[in-house]
VOPAGU-2260 file (C-alpha; in pm, 1 decimal, decimal comma):
REM VOPAGU-2260
SITE   aa  ch    i         X         Y         Z
SITE  MET   A    0       0,0       0,0       0,0
SITE  ARG   A    1     281,4     239,3      91,5
SITE  ARG   A    2     449,0     179,6    -248,3
SITE  LEU   A    3     120,9     248,2    -425,1
SITE  LEU   A    4      72,7     574,6    -236,7
SITE  LEU   A    5     430,0     674,6    -319,1
SITE  ALA   A    6     379,4     602,9    -687,5
SITE  LEU   A    7      56,8     800,7    -691,7
SITE  SER   A    8     218,5    1087,6    -505,3
SITE  LEU   A    9     495,7    1107,9    -763,2
SITE  LEU   A   10     237,2    1133,7   -1038,2
SITE  TRP   A   11      54,6    1403,8    -841,5
SITE  LEU   A   12     371,0    1597,7    -765,9
SITE  SER   A   13     474,7    1588,4   -1130,7
SITE  GLY   A   14     179,0    1814,6   -1206,5
SITE  ALA   A   15     177,2    2018,3    -886,7
SITE  CYS   A   16     380,9    2297,2   -1046,3
SITE  ALA   A   17     196,5    2296,3   -1379,9
SITE  ALA   A   18      62,8    2652,6   -1382,1
SITE  LEU   A   19    -228,2    2763,1   -1597,1
SITE  THR   A   20    -281,4    3111,7   -1734,6
SITE  PRO   A   21    -652,3    3120,7   -1823,0
SITE  GLU   A   22    -763,4    3256,3   -2158,9
SITE  LEU   A   23   -1054,9    3486,7   -2081,6
SITE  ALA   A   24   -1132,1    3659,4   -2412,0
SITE  ASP   A   25   -1373,8    3395,6   -2539,4
SITE  LEU   A   26   -1537,5    3284,7   -2213,5
SITE  ASP   A   27   -1876,7    3419,2   -2320,7
SITE  ALA   A   28   -1884,6    3144,3   -2582,6
SITE  VAL   A   29   -1832,8    2871,8   -2321,5
SITE  PRO   A   30   -2161,6    2706,4   -2210,0
SITE  LEU   A   31   -2295,2    2835,0   -1876,4
SITE  HIS   A   32   -2487,2    2607,6   -1637,5
SITE  ALA   A   33   -2687,8    2774,3   -1359,9
SITE  ALA   A   34   -2778,4    2629,3   -1023,2
SITE  PRO   A   35   -3151,7    2654,9    -944,7
SITE  PRO   A   36   -3194,9    2958,2    -714,5
SITE  ALA   A   37   -3487,6    2804,5    -527,0
SITE  ALA   A   38   -3284,5    2497,0    -433,3
SITE  VAL   A   39   -2996,2    2716,2    -318,0
SITE  ALA   A   40   -3224,1    2936,8    -107,2
SITE  LYS   A   41   -3389,8    2634,3      53,9
SITE  ALA   A   42   -3054,1    2478,5     141,1
SITE  ILE   A   43   -2922,8    2802,8     291,3
SITE  ALA   A   44   -3238,0    2834,7     502,8
SITE  GLN   A   45   -3171,0    2488,3     644,4
SITE  ALA   A   46   -2798,4    2544,6     701,1
SITE  PRO   A   47   -2822,4    2731,4    1034,4
SITE  ALA   A   48   -2965,5    2418,8    1197,4
SITE  ARG   A   49   -2632,6    2249,6    1132,2
SITE  LYS   A   50   -2427,7    2500,0    1327,6
SITE  GLY   A   51   -2282,9    2346,5    1639,7
SITE  ALA   A   52   -2339,7    1994,4    1510,2
SITE  GLY   A   53   -2019,5    1951,9    1311,8
SITE  PRO   A   54   -1776,0    2174,9    1124,9
SITE  ALA   A   55   -1846,0    2545,8    1081,6
SITE  ILE   A   56   -2080,8    2549,6     781,6
SITE  PHE   A   57   -1998,0    2801,6     508,8
SITE  ALA   A   58   -2150,4    2648,4     191,6
SITE  VAL   A   59   -2444,2    2443,7      70,7
SITE  THR   A   60   -2439,8    2192,8    -213,2
SITE  VAL   A   61   -2698,9    2173,0    -488,6
SITE  ASP   A   62   -2728,6    1933,8    -780,0
SITE  LEU   A   63   -2590,2    2066,7   -1106,8
SITE  PRO   A   64   -2513,5    1779,2   -1344,7
SITE  VAL   A   65   -2275,7    1867,1   -1628,0
SITE  THR   A   66   -2125,0    1602,7   -1855,9
SITE  LEU   A   67   -1872,6    1640,2   -2134,9
SITE  ASP   A   68   -2166,1    1708,2   -2367,0
SITE  GLY   A   69   -2234,2    2022,3   -2164,6
SITE  GLY   A   70   -1902,5    2184,2   -2250,7
SITE  VAL   A   71   -1708,0    2277,2   -2560,2
SITE  TRP   A   72   -1387,4    2129,3   -2701,8
SITE  ASP   A   73   -1117,7    2320,5   -2885,2
SITE  GLU   A   74    -740,2    2312,5   -2924,8
SITE  ALA   A   75    -532,7    2487,0   -2656,3
SITE  ALA   A   76    -207,8    2417,0   -2842,6
SITE  PRO   A   77    -102,1    2179,9   -3120,4
SITE  GLY   A   78    -185,0    1828,5   -3006,8
SITE  ILE   A   79    -359,8    1948,7   -2684,9
SITE  ALA   A   80    -738,2    1913,8   -2665,6
SITE  ARG   A   81    -915,2    2154,2   -2430,9
SITE  TRP   A   82   -1263,8    2120,9   -2280,3
SITE  ARG   A   83   -1435,7    2402,5   -2093,5
SITE  ALA   A   84   -1766,5    2471,0   -1921,6
SITE  ARG   A   85   -1890,3    2739,4   -1684,1
SITE  VAL   A   86   -2111,1    2714,1   -1375,9
SITE  PHE   A   87   -2310,0    2989,0   -1204,8
SITE  SER   A   88   -2491,2    3029,8    -874,2
SITE  ALA   A   89   -2639,0    3373,6    -814,4
SITE  GLN   A   90   -2488,7    3574,3    -526,8
SITE  ALA   A   91   -2243,8    3302,3    -426,7
SITE  ARG   A   92   -1942,0    3439,8    -246,8
SITE  ALA   A   93   -1738,3    3144,3    -370,3
SITE  LEU   A   94   -1792,2    2816,8    -554,9
SITE  LEU   A   95   -1654,5    2466,0    -516,1
SITE  MET   A   96   -1739,9    2148,5    -706,4
SITE  ARG   A   97   -1803,2    1777,4    -668,5
SITE  PHE   A   98   -1735,8    1550,6    -964,1
SITE  ASP   A   99   -1889,1    1205,8    -926,9
SITE  ARG   A  100   -1716,1    1070,7   -1237,1
SITE  PHE   A  101   -1346,9    1143,3   -1251,0
SITE  PHE   A  102   -1136,6     910,2   -1463,0
SITE  LEU   A  103    -860,0    1095,1   -1646,0
SITE  PRO   A  104    -576,1     956,7   -1859,5
SITE  SER   A  105    -218,8    1029,0   -1754,5
SITE  SER   A  106    -182,1    1339,1   -1973,4
SITE  ALA   A  107    -501,3    1506,8   -1847,6
SITE  ARG   A  108    -507,2    1812,2   -1620,8
SITE  LEU   A  109    -817,1    1971,9   -1470,1
SITE  TRP   A  110    -834,9    2326,1   -1332,6
SITE  ILE   A  111   -1103,7    2540,1   -1169,5
SITE  TYR   A  112   -1082,8    2919,7   -1180,2
SITE  ASP   A  113   -1293,0    3230,2   -1130,9
SITE  ALA   A  114   -1429,2    3437,7   -1418,2
SITE  GLN   A  115   -1145,5    3690,7   -1383,0
SITE  GLY   A  116    -879,8    3420,5   -1387,1
SITE  ARG   A  117    -724,6    3547,7   -1063,2
SITE  THR   A  118    -765,7    3230,0    -856,4
SITE  VAL   A  119    -673,3    2899,0   -1019,7
SITE  GLN   A  120    -716,2    2571,2    -829,7
SITE  GLY   A  121    -546,6    2258,9    -959,8
SITE  PRO   A  122    -424,2    2081,0   -1155,6
SITE  TYR   A  123    -623,8    1775,7   -1054,2
SITE  LEU   A  124    -479,6    1455,7   -1200,5
SITE  GLY   A  125    -738,8    1181,7   -1209,4
SITE  ALA   A  126    -689,1     867,0   -1000,8
SITE  ALA   A  127    -337,5     975,9    -906,8
SITE  HIS   A  128    -489,2    1273,5    -731,8
SITE  ASN   A  129    -732,6    1096,1    -502,4
SITE  GLY   A  130    -752,5     723,3    -571,4
SITE  ILE   A  131   -1132,9     730,0    -597,3
SITE  PRO   A  132   -1368,0     819,0    -885,4
SITE  GLU   A  133   -1492,3    1131,1    -705,5
SITE  LEU   A  134   -1334,0    1474,0    -667,6
SITE  TRP   A  135   -1409,9    1768,8    -442,0
SITE  THR   A  136   -1232,2    2090,9    -533,7
SITE  ALA   A  137   -1105,0    2389,8    -340,9
SITE  THR   A  138   -1300,0    2716,2    -362,8
SITE  VAL   A  139   -1275,2    2997,8    -614,4
SITE  PRO   A  140   -1427,7    3341,5    -542,7
SITE  GLY   A  141   -1741,5    3479,4    -701,3
SITE  ASP   A  142   -2059,8    3331,7    -846,1
SITE  ILE   A  143   -1916,3    3212,2   -1180,5
SITE  ALA   A  144   -1644,3    2950,8   -1215,7
SITE  VAL   A  145   -1477,5    2793,1   -1516,3
SITE  ILE   A  146   -1391,2    2424,5   -1546,9
SITE  GLU   A  147   -1101,8    2359,0   -1783,6
SITE  LEU   A  148    -958,6    2023,5   -1888,3
SITE  GLN   A  149    -651,9    1977,3   -2107,7
SITE  VAL   A  150    -540,3    1641,2   -2244,2
SITE  ASP   A  151    -323,3    1503,6   -2522,8
SITE  ALA   A  152    -546,9    1483,4   -2827,6
SITE  ALA   A  153    -461,9    1114,5   -2866,1
SITE  GLU   A  154    -606,8    1042,7   -2519,8
SITE  ARG   A  155    -918,1    1260,1   -2544,6
SITE  ALA   A  156   -1148,4     959,5   -2590,5
SITE  GLN   A  157   -1031,1     816,8   -2256,8
SITE  VAL   A  158   -1159,2    1112,2   -2052,7
SITE  GLU   A  159   -1453,7    1037,4   -1823,7
SITE  LEU   A  160   -1568,8    1347,3   -1638,3
SITE  ALA   A  161   -1904,6    1446,7   -1490,6
SITE  LEU   A  162   -1993,1    1724,7   -1249,0
SITE  ALA   A  163   -2259,5    1621,7    -997,5
SITE  SER   A  164   -2306,1    1929,1    -777,4
SITE  ILE   A  165   -2159,8    2262,4    -681,3
SITE  GLY   A  166   -2102,1    2419,7    -345,4
SITE  HIS   A  167   -2248,3    2769,0    -303,6
SITE  ALA   A  168   -2058,2    2957,4     -33,4
SITE  PHE   A  169   -2292,5    3192,8     149,1
SITE  LYS   A  170   -2025,2    3254,2     412,7
SITE  ASN   A  171   -1695,3    3267,9     234,3
SITE  ALA   A  172   -1431,1    3048,9     398,5
SITE  ARG   A  173   -1177,1    3249,4     197,9
SITE  ASP   A  174   -1269,3    3573,5     377,5
SITE  ARG   A  175    -974,2    3740,1     540,9
SITE  GLY   A  176   -1046,5    3911,9     869,8
SITE  ASP   A  177   -1375,1    3731,1     931,1
SITE  SER   A  178   -1285,0    3620,0    1284,9
SITE  GLY   A  179   -1313,5    3828,2    1600,9
SITE  SER   A  180   -1084,3    4124,1    1652,0
SITE  CYS   A  181    -906,6    3970,2    1952,5
SITE  ASN   A  182    -766,1    3687,5    1739,6
SITE  ILE   A  183    -394,0    3718,2    1666,3
SITE  ASP   A  184    -235,5    3656,2    1325,9
SITE  THR   A  185      41,6    3399,6    1328,5
SITE  ALA   A  186     252,8    3666,1    1153,2
SITE  CYS   A  187     233,3    3885,2    1465,2
SITE  PRO   A  188     514,2    3879,3    1725,7
SITE  LEU   A  189     337,3    3612,8    1934,9
SITE  GLY   A  190     398,1    3367,9    1649,9
SITE  ASN   A  191     773,9    3426,9    1630,3
SITE  ALA   A  192     857,4    3148,9    1876,9
SITE  TRP   A  193     624,2    2901,9    1701,4
SITE  ARG   A  194     717,8    2928,7    1333,5
SITE  ASP   A  195     765,7    2551,8    1291,2
SITE  GLU   A  196     438,5    2460,4    1458,7
SITE  ILE   A  197     253,8    2719,4    1249,4
SITE  ARG   A  198     364,4    2527,1     938,9
SITE  ALA   A  199     196,8    2211,6    1075,0
SITE  THR   A  200    -150,5    2364,7    1113,6
SITE  VAL   A  201    -408,7    2319,5     836,7
SITE  LYS   A  202    -760,7    2426,1     749,6
SITE  LEU   A  203    -991,8    2135,9     659,7
SITE  GLN   A  204   -1279,4    2180,3     413,5
SITE  ILE   A  205   -1526,9    1904,1     496,7
SITE  PRO   A  206   -1832,5    1790,1     295,6
SITE  THR   A  207   -2116,2    1686,6     528,7
SITE  GLY   A  208   -2425,9    1586,6     336,5
SITE  ALA   A  209   -2584,9    1895,5     182,5
SITE  PHE   A  210   -2337,1    2128,8     352,2
SITE  VAL   A  211   -1965,8    2206,7     351,2
SITE  GLY   A  212   -1783,1    2328,8     659,0
SITE  VAL   A  213   -1439,1    2397,9     801,4
SITE  CYS   A  214   -1237,7    2273,3    1096,5
SITE  SER   A  215    -872,0    2294,5    1192,1
SITE  GLY   A  216    -615,2    2015,1    1212,8
SITE  THR   A  217    -245,6    1944,6    1258,3
SITE  LEU   A  218       9,2    1742,7    1060,9
SITE  ILE   A  219     179,3    1526,7    1323,7
SITE  ASN   A  220     495,0    1319,1    1356,6
SITE  ASN   A  221     496,1     953,1    1460,7
SITE  LEU   A  222     746,4     745,1    1656,2
SITE  ALA   A  223     878,8     583,0    1338,6
SITE  GLN   A  224     950,5     939,7    1220,6
SITE  ASP   A  225     897,6     826,5     860,2
SITE  ASP   A  226     693,5    1128,7     740,4
SITE  THR   A  227     366,2     939,9     716,1
SITE  PRO   A  228     125,4    1233,5     662,3
SITE  TYR   A  229    -113,9    1195,4     955,2
SITE  ILE   A  230    -349,7    1480,0    1042,3
SITE  LEU   A  231    -505,8    1497,2    1387,8
SITE  THR   A  232    -841,5    1669,5    1432,3
SITE  ALA   A  233   -1169,0    1637,1    1626,2
SITE  ASP   A  234   -1427,9    1363,5    1577,9
SITE  HIS   A  235   -1715,6    1610,8    1602,6
SITE  CYS   A  236   -1592,2    1770,7    1278,1
SITE  GLY   A  237   -1782,5    1489,9    1108,6
SITE  ILE   A  238   -1517,3    1319,2     895,7
SITE  ARG   A  239   -1613,9     958,6     828,2
SITE  SER   A  240   -1499,9     690,7     585,3
SITE  ASP   A  241   -1763,9     795,6     331,0
SITE  ASN   A  242   -1659,1    1162,5     311,2
SITE  ALA   A  243   -1286,4    1152,4     399,9
SITE  GLY   A  244   -1195,8    1136,2      31,1
SITE  GLY   A  245   -1365,3    1473,7     -20,3
SITE  VAL   A  246   -1173,7    1659,2     250,2
SITE  VAL   A  247    -965,9    1947,5     110,2
SITE  VAL   A  248    -656,9    2038,8     313,1
SITE  TYR   A  249    -538,9    2401,6     291,6
SITE  TRP   A  250    -174,5    2470,1     377,9
SITE  ASN   A  251     -27,2    2806,0     477,2
SITE  PHE   A  252    -357,1    2993,2     471,2
SITE  GLN   A  253    -203,7    3275,2     673,9
SITE  ASN   A  254    -137,3    3644,7     633,3
SITE  SER   A  255     211,4    3755,0     532,4
SITE  GLY   A  256     225,1    4027,6     798,0
SITE  CYS   A  257      60,4    4113,7    1126,6
SITE  ASN   A  258    -300,9    4224,1    1064,7
SITE  ARG   A  259    -271,3    4208,0     688,4
SITE  LEU   A  260    -547,8    4049,3     478,8
SITE  ASP   A  261    -355,3    3866,4     207,1
SITE  ALA   A  262    -369,5    3496,7     302,4
SITE  PRO   A  263    -336,4    3278,8     -12,9
SITE  ASP   A  264    -542,4    2960,9     -49,4
SITE  ASN   A  265    -379,7    2806,6    -356,1
SITE  GLN   A  266    -167,8    2557,9    -157,4
SITE  ASN   A  267    -411,8    2275,3    -103,2
SITE  GLN   A  268    -469,8    1908,3    -175,1
SITE  THR   A  269    -775,5    1685,3    -188,1
SITE  GLY   A  270    -830,6    1345,4     -33,9
SITE  THR   A  271    -769,1    1176,8     298,5
SITE  LEU   A  272    -809,3     831,9     448,0
SITE  LEU   A  273    -981,7     787,0     782,4
SITE  ARG   A  274    -744,6     588,1    1003,4
SITE  ALA   A  275    -905,6     616,4    1346,7
SITE  ARG   A  276   -1187,1     793,5    1528,4
SITE  ASP   A  277   -1344,9     782,9    1871,9
SITE  PRO   A  278   -1642,6     999,7    1971,3
SITE  ASP   A  279   -1588,6     937,0    2343,8
SITE  THR   A  280   -1252,3    1117,5    2328,8
SITE  ASP   A  281   -1341,6    1341,0    2030,8
SITE  MET   A  282   -1051,7    1204,1    1824,4
SITE  THR   A  283   -1005,7    1169,4    1448,2
SITE  LEU   A  284    -681,4    1066,4    1278,1
SITE  LEU   A  285    -654,3    1108,6     901,2
SITE  GLU   A  286    -383,2    1015,6     654,3
SITE  LEU   A  287    -333,4    1222,0     340,8
SITE  ARG   A  288    -361,7    1021,7      20,4
SITE  GLN   A  289     -49,0    1197,8    -105,5
SITE  PRO   A  290     237,5    1351,2      89,3
SITE  PRO   A  291     231,4    1731,0      94,7
SITE  SER   A  292     420,9    1898,8    -187,4
SITE  ALA   A  293     770,5    2014,8     -97,9
SITE  ALA   A  294     654,0    2360,4    -208,7
SITE  PHE   A  295     419,5    2372,5      92,7
SITE  ASN   A  296     714,5    2370,4     339,0
SITE  VAL   A  297     525,3    2171,2     601,1
SITE  TYR   A  298     628,7    2060,5     949,3
SITE  TYR   A  299     542,9    1742,1    1138,9
SITE  ALA   A  300     437,7    1849,0    1488,2
SITE  GLY   A  301     555,0    1676,6    1802,8
SITE  TRP   A  302     312,6    1551,4    2067,6
SITE  ASP   A  303     292,0    1420,8    2424,0
SITE  ALA   A  304      38,6    1150,7    2514,5
SITE  SER   A  305     177,7    1087,3    2862,2
SITE  GLY   A  306     -91,8    1285,6    3041,2
SITE  THR   A  307     153,5    1544,8    3170,4
SITE  GLY   A  308     -42,2    1844,6    3041,0
SITE  GLY   A  309     133,2    2178,3    3013,3
SITE  SER   A  310     229,7    2484,8    3213,1
SITE  SER   A  311     215,7    2722,7    2915,3
SITE  GLY   A  312     184,1    2709,9    2539,9
SITE  VAL   A  313     -35,7    2795,9    2243,2
SITE  SER   A  314    -307,7    2679,3    2008,9
SITE  ILE   A  315    -285,5    2748,1    1633,4
SITE  HIS   A  316    -612,0    2741,0    1442,6
SITE  HIS   A  317    -848,5    2884,9    1178,7
SITE  PRO   A  318   -1132,8    3063,0    1363,4
SITE  SER   A  319   -1438,7    3102,5    1139,9
SITE  GLY   A  320   -1225,5    2964,5     855,4
SITE  ASP   A  321   -1015,6    3281,4     870,6
SITE  ALA   A  322    -642,1    3306,0     812,3
SITE  LYS   A  323    -432,5    3118,3    1069,0
SITE  LYS   A  324    -435,0    3258,3    1424,8
SITE  ILE   A  325    -248,0    3185,4    1748,3
SITE  SER   A  326    -372,9    3191,1    2108,7
SITE  GLU   A  327    -150,8    3177,9    2419,4
SITE  TYR   A  328    -199,0    3036,8    2769,3
SITE  VAL   A  329      35,7    3096,1    3063,7
SITE  ARG   A  330    -153,7    2915,6    3341,8
SITE  ALA   A  331    -116,2    2540,5    3385,2
SITE  LEU   A  332    -372,5    2317,6    3215,5
SITE  THR   A  333    -612,9    2135,9    3444,9
SITE  ALA   A  334    -783,0    1801,1    3386,9
SITE  ASP   A  335   -1157,9    1826,3    3334,4
SITE  PHE   A  336   -1445,3    1695,6    3123,9
SITE  VAL   A  337   -1663,9    1863,9    2865,1
SITE  THR   A  338   -1995,7    1768,6    2706,5
SITE  ILE   A  339   -2036,4    1927,0    2365,4
SITE  GLU   A  340   -2382,8    1807,5    2267,9
SITE  ALA   A  341   -2702,9    1693,6    2431,7
SITE  ASN   A  342   -2677,2    1331,5    2547,4
SITE  GLY   A  343   -2320,6    1321,4    2418,1
SITE  PRO   A  344   -2023,3    1168,9    2596,9
SITE  SER   A  345   -1833,7    1339,4    2876,0
SITE  ILE   A  346   -1501,5    1395,1    2701,9
SITE  PRO   A  347   -1179,8    1396,7    2908,8
SITE  ALA   A  348   -1018,3    1729,6    2832,2
SITE  TRP   A  349    -757,9    1986,8    2925,8
SITE  ARG   A  350    -918,3    2304,0    3055,0
SITE  VAL   A  351    -740,8    2618,5    2933,1
SITE  THR   A  352    -792,0    2990,9    2980,8
SITE  TRP   A  353    -624,8    3226,7    2737,4
SITE  ASN   A  354    -374,7    3499,8    2811,6
SITE  GLN   A  355    -398,7    3628,3    2452,3
SITE  GLY   A  356    -636,8    3538,5    2171,1
SITE  THR   A  357    -935,4    3302,5    2172,2
SITE  THR   A  358   -1104,7    3037,5    1953,2
SITE  GLU   A  359   -1422,8    3026,4    1744,3
SITE  GLN   A  360   -1621,9    2793,6    1524,3
SITE  GLY   A  361   -1372,7    2660,9    1271,4
SITE  SER   A  362   -1104,6    2624,7    1540,6
SITE  SER   A  363   -1230,3    2276,3    1633,5
SITE  GLY   A  364    -968,4    2004,7    1600,0
SITE  SER   A  365    -677,1    2245,6    1636,8
SITE  GLY   A  366    -378,9    2139,3    1844,6
SITE  LEU   A  367    -289,3    2258,5    2194,1
SITE  TRP   A  368      88,7    2275,7    2240,5
SITE  ASN   A  369     265,6    2263,3    2576,2
SITE  GLN   A  370     589,0    2435,7    2680,8
SITE  ASN   A  371     789,5    2152,3    2518,9
SITE  ARG   A  372     634,6    2225,3    2176,0
SITE  GLN   A  373     429,3    1907,7    2186,9
SITE  ILE   A  374      56,3    1873,1    2126,7
SITE  VAL   A  375    -135,8    1745,9    2427,7
SITE  GLY   A  376    -494,4    1795,6    2305,8
SITE  VAL   A  377    -734,5    1891,0    2025,7
SITE  LEU   A  378   -1009,2    2151,2    2061,1
SITE  SER   A  379   -1352,7    2010,0    2146,2
SITE  GLY   A  380   -1545,8    2311,9    2269,1
SITE  GLY   A  381   -1565,5    2593,2    2519,8
SITE  SER   A  382   -1701,0    2934,1    2606,5
SITE  ALA   A  383   -1401,1    3152,0    2524,5
SITE  SER   A  384   -1467,5    3436,7    2281,0
SITE  CYS   A  385   -1362,4    3792,4    2217,8
SITE  ASN   A  386   -1661,2    3894,7    2430,5
SITE  ASN   A  387   -1567,6    3655,4    2711,2
SITE  LEU   A  388   -1189,7    3629,6    2731,0
SITE  ASP   A  389   -1187,5    3477,1    3081,2
SITE  ALA   A  390   -1409,8    3181,8    2987,0
SITE  PRO   A  391   -1242,4    2841,3    2940,0
SITE  ASP   A  392   -1188,3    2621,8    2637,3
SITE  PHE   A  393   -1155,6    2242,1    2648,6
SITE  TYR   A  394    -911,7    2030,7    2448,0
SITE  ALA   A  395    -966,9    1653,9    2423,1
SITE  ARG   A  396    -666,2    1479,2    2578,2
SITE  LEU   A  397    -420,1    1281,5    2365,5
SITE  ASP   A  398    -337,2    1050,8    2655,4
SITE  ARG   A  399    -702,8     939,3    2664,2
SITE  GLN   A  400    -713,4     904,0    2285,1
SITE  TRP   A  401    -396,5     691,9    2286,6
SITE  LEU   A  402    -577,8     366,4    2370,9
SITE  ALA   A  403    -935,0     493,1    2354,9
SITE  LYS   A  404   -1065,9     167,1    2206,8
SITE  PRO   A  405    -904,6    -178,4    2169,0
SITE  GLN   A  406    -928,2    -185,5    1789,6
SITE  ALA   A  407    -683,8       3,0    1564,4
SITE  SER   A  408    -968,1     213,8    1422,3
SITE  GLY   A  409   -1040,6     359,1    1766,5
SITE  GLN   A  410    -699,3     459,9    1900,3
SITE  LEU   A  411    -385,8     661,1    1821,5
SITE  LYS   A  412    -121,4     418,5    1947,5
SITE  VAL   A  413    -130,5     169,7    1659,5
SITE  TRP   A  414     -67,8     446,9    1408,3
SITE  LEU   A  415     168,8     672,4    1601,0
SITE  ASP   A  416     377,1     394,0    1760,1
SITE  PRO   A  417     385,9     131,2    1482,8
SITE  ALA   A  418     689,9     -48,3    1632,8
SITE  ASN   A  419     524,7     -66,4    1976,2
SITE  THR   A  420     810,8     112,8    2149,3
SITE  GLY   A  421     598,6     216,7    2445,6
SITE  GLN   A  422     705,4     580,2    2412,7
SITE  ARG   A  423     440,1     846,5    2449,7
SITE  GLN   A  424     623,8    1158,2    2335,6
SITE  VAL   A  425     790,8    1262,3    2014,1
SITE  ALA   A  426     950,6    1586,8    1896,3
SITE  GLY   A  427     850,4    1766,9    1579,1
SITE  LYS   A  428    1052,4    1748,1    1258,6
SITE  ASN   A  429    1088,4    1874,4     904,6
SITE  PRO   A  430    1017,8    1634,0     616,5
SITE  ASN   A  431    1313,1    1407,7     529,3
SITE  ALA   A  432    1510,2    1551,9     821,4
SITE  THR   A  433    1710,1    1354,4    1075,5
SITE  PRO   A  434    1473,6    1291,4    1365,7
SITE  THR   A  435    1513,6    1530,8    1656,7
SITE  PRO   A  436    1557,1    1360,5    1995,2
SITE  THR   A  437    1240,7    1382,5    2197,2
SITE  PRO   A  438    1278,6    1615,9    2497,6
SITE  SER   A  439    1210,1    1480,3    2843,1
SITE  PRO   A  440     868,7    1603,4    2954,5
SITE  THR   A  441     859,4    1874,8    3217,1
SITE  PRO   A  442     615,4    1762,0    3489,2
SITE  THR   A  443     319,4    1994,4    3525,4
SITE  PRO   A  444      87,5    1964,5    3825,7
SITE  THR   A  445    -270,3    1925,0    3712,2
SITE  ALA   A  446    -580,1    1952,6    3921,5
SITE  PRO   A  447    -800,6    1642,6    3902,5
SITE  ALA   A  448   -1148,3    1675,2    3759,5
SITE  SER   A  449   -1399,5    1745,1    4030,3
SITE  GLY   A  450   -1666,9    1518,0    3889,3
SITE  GLY   A  451   -1924,6    1777,0    3991,6
SITE  SER   A  452   -1965,1    2151,5    3990,9
SITE  GLY   A  453   -1664,3    2382,1    4016,7
SITE  GLY   A  454   -1326,9    2356,2    3844,9
SITE  GLY   A  455   -1485,7    2438,7    3510,0
SITE  ASN   A  456   -1709,9    2130,5    3517,8
SITE  LEU   A  457   -2075,3    2230,8    3508,7
SITE  GLY   A  458   -2198,9    1908,4    3669,8
SITE  LEU   A  459   -2459,2    1680,5    3515,9
SITE  PRO   A  460   -2771,9    1840,2    3668,2
SITE  LEU   A  461   -2668,2    2189,5    3563,8
SITE  LEU   A  462   -2555,5    2061,8    3222,7
SITE  GLY   A  463   -2902,0    1923,1    3165,3
SITE  ALA   A  464   -3061,9    2250,6    3263,1
SITE  LEU   A  465   -2833,9    2455,2    3042,3
SITE  LEU   A  466   -2892,5    2221,1    2750,4
SITE  GLY   A  467   -3260,8    2286,1    2788,2
SITE  PHE   A  468   -3206,6    2660,5    2760,5
SITE  GLY   A  469   -2943,8    2639,9    2486,0
SITE  LEU   A  470   -2672,1    2774,1    2717,7
SITE  LEU   A  471   -2428,1    2483,5    2704,2
SITE  ARG   A  472   -2072,7    2576,4    2612,3
SITE  ARG   A  473   -2085,5    2620,1    2242,2
SITE  ARG   A  474   -1935,4    2358,3    2024,9
SITE  ARG   A  475   -1649,0    2464,9    1802,0
SITE  GLY   A  476   -1711,5    2395,4    1433,7
């Protein structure tokens, strides 16, 4: 399996740098397919009910079937056949697409771009891109998008391509500055000591039925230190085996300077495999279908699953799908529990209060680093906000996720300690770098969970009452 993934990744990487400069002069002659406005409006009206029940919803999907017969062929260059079609959804802030038939020959390249040709996503390279006959794309801004396929003329007859639906973004996950004003850009001085860890943090675009949402995640190291591209996030983000292949991972979606609004979203890849999940500890572990491109300059984060906690550290995340932010804590983490939905499990968590910054919907699944630069938890929920900076957040504990369930599909250990070394900490590393020795953990006193009221735990009777009035700590999307 590993050899197959490597071979596919080489095919994918061979096209990763193939830039496209769209030809815009004749776009009016390219067929335009419009999404039904009534279906879009109905879906948007239903979307608010999804908030708090998964990722932070920013788009709805509507059926818009387009086959090769719905586009036009011409010649992009001698010997290169080009197929194009346009899609439209009125008042969309951005568009994304789902192809349910996606079989391309080796010479084929597929791109998606906006009507002005300013944002180009792709190339997408058939089975080598995702390994399944379905493709979800990254977003392009505006309410009109162009689909362009180029292929060697001799292989044109081998192309099988069909659009099934489009995603209409009514809240644009590409918006810069959409999160609360107290959030801190990773380009600000607070991020200077965490430049490596910032490179490990990703935004996840997640299809969930008729909706598309965002969560945060982290590329993490393992004890074999072999650069297996595992991403750790939260189970409540809703990634399952049937939609993991449609997850789009955005790298380096961050502003170039403190408080600027220029985060690029063109460094992304589609397709993950679900390796493990456990709702009782709010854990999901994904593996990318292809290693990240060297151009993305990623970092494999270290982690600590010993249960030591942390005396200080940060979380790095994408609040409201915004450009990457960083939050800091300087008071020791305490052990607690959090319930993030009615009748849901009581999740063992680290309770944190922020010294700077906060979290929002979209931050779910982000990592919580300790003073040793190791992740000890992933965000489940909390009350912290720019309007309530003293309220706590709760990060599901890695030490409880380590052996959450006996089977491999319900724990971290099998995947992160494949040689069964018994170690529970690892340092971060750059790809292909000599592994860095893991630092000895610095003991941090942690207060035990009270099991009742106080200590940040609301207690079961009060939890039930607050659930009834909709006042439970909000769940992070």
